[in-house]
C-alpha positions in Angstrom: 92.0 5.1 -55.2 95.7 5.8 -54.3 94.8 9.3 -53.3 92.1 8.0 -50.9 94.6 5.6 -49.3 97.2 8.3 -49.0 94.6 10.7 -47.4 93.6 8.0 -44.9 97.2 7.4 -44.1 97.9 11.1 -43.5 94.8 11.4 -41.3 95.8 8.4 -39.3 99.4 9.6 -38.8 98.2 13.1 -37.9 95.8 11.8 -35.3 98.5 9.6 -33.8 101.1 12.3 -33.8 98.8 14.9 -32.2 97.7 12.6 -29.3 99.9 13.2 -26.3 101.1 10.1 -24.4 102.8 9.9 -21.1 105.1 7.1 -19.8 105.2 8.4 -16.2 102.3 8.7 -13.8 103.7 11.9 -12.2 104.2 13.7 -15.5 100.6 12.8 -16.5 99.2 14.2 -13.3 101.4 17.3 -13.5 100.3 17.9 -17.1 96.6 17.9 -16.1 97.3 20.2 -13.1 99.3 22.4 -15.5 96.2 22.6 -17.8 94.1 23.5 -14.8 96.6 26.2 -13.8 96.4 27.8 -17.3 92.7 28.4 -16.6 93.4 29.4 -13.0 95.9 32.1 -14.0 93.4 33.6 -16.5 90.7 33.4 -13.8 92.8 35.4 -11.4 93.5 38.1 -14.0 89.8 38.3 -14.8 88.8 38.5 -11.1 91.3 41.2 -10.5 90.1 43.3 -13.4 86.4 42.8 -12.4 87.1 43.9 -8.9 89.4 46.9 -9.8 88.2 50.4 -9.0 87.9 51.4 -12.7 86.5 48.3 -14.1 83.8 48.6 -16.8 82.4 46.4 -19.5 85.1 47.4 -22.0 88.0 46.8 -19.6 86.6 43.4 -18.5 85.9 42.1 -22.0 89.5 41.2 -23.0 90.0 39.4 -19.8 86.7 37.5 -20.2 87.5 36.7 -23.8 91.0 35.4 -22.8 89.6 33.3 -20.0 87.0 31.7 -22.2 89.5 31.1 -25.1 92.1 29.6 -22.7 89.5 27.3 -21.2 88.4 26.1 -24.6 92.1 25.6 -25.6 92.7 23.6 -22.5 89.8 21.4 -23.2 91.2 20.8 -26.7 94.6 20.0 -25.3 93.1 17.5 -22.8 91.1 15.8 -25.5 94.4 14.9 -27.2 95.9 13.4 -24.1 95.7 9.6 -23.9 94.8 8.3 -20.4 97.8 7.0 -18.5 97.8 3.2 -18.6 94.1 3.3 -19.8 93.2 4.9 -16.4 90.4 7.2 -17.7 89.0 8.4 -14.3 91.5 11.3 -13.8 91.2 12.6 -17.4 87.4 12.2 -17.3 87.1 14.1 -14.0 89.4 16.9 -15.3 87.4 17.1 -18.5 84.2 17.4 -16.5 85.8 20.2 -14.5 87.1 22.1 -17.5 83.8 21.8 -19.3 82.1 23.1 -16.2 84.4 26.1 -16.3 83.6 26.6 -20.0 79.9 26.6 -19.5 80.0 28.7 -16.4 82.2 31.3 -18.1 80.2 31.3 -21.3 76.8 31.6 -19.6 76.9 32.7 -15.9 80.0 34.9 -16.0 78.6 36.6 -19.2 75.3 37.3 -17.5 77.0 38.6 -14.3 79.1 41.0 -16.5 76.0 42.3 -18.2 74.3 42.8 -14.9 77.2 44.4 -13.0 78.3 46.7 -15.8 74.9 47.2 -17.4 72.8 50.4 -17.3 70.4 49.1 -14.5 72.5 47.9 -11.6 69.6 47.9 -9.1 68.6 45.6 -6.2 67.1 43.0 -8.6 70.3 42.9 -10.7 72.4 42.5 -7.5 70.1 39.8 -6.3 70.5 37.9 -9.6 74.3 38.3 -9.4 74.2 36.8 -5.9 72.0 34.0 -7.1 74.4 33.2 -9.9 77.4 33.3 -7.5 75.7 30.8 -5.2 74.8 28.5 -8.2 78.3 28.7 -9.6 79.9 28.0 -6.2 77.7 25.0 -5.4 78.1 23.5 -8.9 81.8 23.9 -8.8 82.1 22.1 -5.5 80.5 19.0 -7.0 82.9 18.8 -10.1 85.9 19.9 -8.0 85.3 17.2 -5.4 84.9 14.6 -8.2 88.3 15.8 -9.7 90.0 15.7 -6.3 88.7 12.3 -5.6 89.9 11.0 -8.9 93.2 12.6 -8.4 93.6 11.1 -5.0 92.7 7.6 -6.2 95.2 8.0 -9.1 97.9 9.1 -6.6 97.2 6.0 -4.4 97.2 3.7 -7.4 100.6 5.0 -8.7 102.1 5.8 -5.3 102.3 9.6 -5.9 102.6 12.1 -3.1 100.3 15.0 -4.1 101.3 18.5 -3.1 98.9 21.4 -2.5 98.5 23.6 -5.6 99.5 27.1 -4.5 97.6 28.6 -7.4 94.4 26.9 -6.2 95.0 28.5 -2.8 95.2 31.9 -4.5 92.0 31.3 -6.5 90.2 30.1 -3.3 91.3 33.3 -1.6 89.7 35.5 -4.3 
């Protein structure tokens, strides 16, 4: 019985310690943007490798794996963050965006890599790649808009001046 109580105590303390809490609205927003930037940096590296002159399935794989792992790590980090002053909208929108990234990378990017670097890069394969790119772009616009709207509402509520994310500008230029 005592062991069970001690185990419950350890689990409760561990859960409390691992949850990240913020006392400042700006720090909370910046933390979420920082998580987004972790993915963005890996996305840029992946895109650069895919578009390099000597890219092939073997050279792209480590970048793909790193991008997917980082995205999953970011999701895990965000899950441990407590919403600032119980304001769940920003965290929820960020989580939707990051989960979108994860699904897109795991499914759509994987298929594109197989098509582009596969043995049969023909017109049908290129048409499918184009189809996937349109799908990804349109779906991202929806979750990205939701995130930006939540972030703007958060900024208004807490009187924060948002700055343009330079990394986002670089990703958009890719």
